C-alpha positions in Angstrom: 0.0 0.0 0.1 1.5 3.2 -1.1 0.5 6.8 -0.3 2.3 8.6 -3.0 -1.0 10.0 -4.5 -2.9 10.6 -1.4 -3.8 14.2 -0.9 -4.7 15.7 2.3 -7.6 18.1 2.5 -7.0 21.6 3.5 -8.4 20.9 7.1 -6.1 18.0 7.4 -3.0 19.9 6.3 -4.1 22.8 9.0 -4.3 20.1 11.7 -0.8 18.7 10.9 0.6 22.3 10.9 -1.0 23.0 14.2 0.3 19.8 15.7 3.8 20.8 14.5 3.5 24.3 15.9 2.3 23.0 19.3 5.3 20.6 19.5 7.7 23.2 18.6 6.2 25.5 21.4 6.3 22.8 23.9 10.0 22.0 23.1 10.8 25.7 23.3 9.2 25.9 26.7 11.5 23.0 27.7 14.7 24.6 26.3 13.8 27.7 28.0 13.5 26.0 31.4 16.8 24.2 30.8 18.6 27.5 30.0 17.1 29.1 33.2 18.6 26.3 35.3 22.2 26.8 33.6 21.7 30.6 34.3 20.9 29.9 38.0 23.8 27.5 38.3 26.2 30.5 36.8 24.7 32.9 39.2 25.2 30.5 42.2 29.0 30.4 40.9 29.0 34.2 40.9 27.8 34.5 44.4 30.4 31.9 45.5 33.0 34.1 44.0 31.9 37.3 45.7 31.3 35.3 49.0 35.0 34.2 48.9 36.6 37.2 47.6 34.4 40.3 48.8 31.3 39.5 51.0 30.3 43.1 51.2 30.0 43.3 47.4 27.9 40.1 47.6 25.2 41.9 49.7 25.2 44.7 47.0 24.9 42.3 44.1 22.0 40.3 45.8 20.2 43.6 46.5 20.6 44.8 42.8 21.8 42.9 39.7 21.2 39.5 41.2 17.8 40.5 42.2 17.0 41.8 38.7 18.2 38.7 37.0 16.3 36.5 39.3 13.1 38.7 38.8 13.5 38.6 35.1 13.6 34.8 35.0 11.7 32.9 37.6 11.8 35.1 40.8 12.9 32.2 43.0 13.8 34.5 45.7 10.4 36.2 45.7 11.7 39.9 45.1 9.2 42.9 45.0 8.9 44.7 41.7 9.5 41.8 39.2 9.7 42.1 35.5 6.5 42.9 33.7 7.0 39.8 31.6 9.3 37.2 33.1 10.9 34.1 31.6 8.3 32.2 33.6 5.4 34.2 32.2 6.8 33.4 28.7 7.1 29.5 29.3 3.6 29.5 30.8 2.2 31.3 27.8 3.9 28.6 25.4 2.7 25.8 27.6 -0.9 27.0 27.9 -1.1 27.7 24.1 0.1 24.2 23.6 -2.8 22.7 25.9 -5.4 24.5 24.0 
């Protein structure tokens, strides 16, 4: 049995395209989560460097640029004044549209 001459209806083609797009969005969400984990691992390394070399600078970094990075990603530390749209928001949007 061959499918060489099988033609899909426009509706079937749209369904295939939607399924591929949903899969792509779900994969993108997963990749973004993995990249965020890598970033958090690097942030931990940065804190360790500052903790060893300059503890007073660590406190300043935690209060400013580390807080900004965390707030823009997943806000694991629960900072006030987070980003208007965080990485978490983007990932949740990708996953929610995948579920529809």
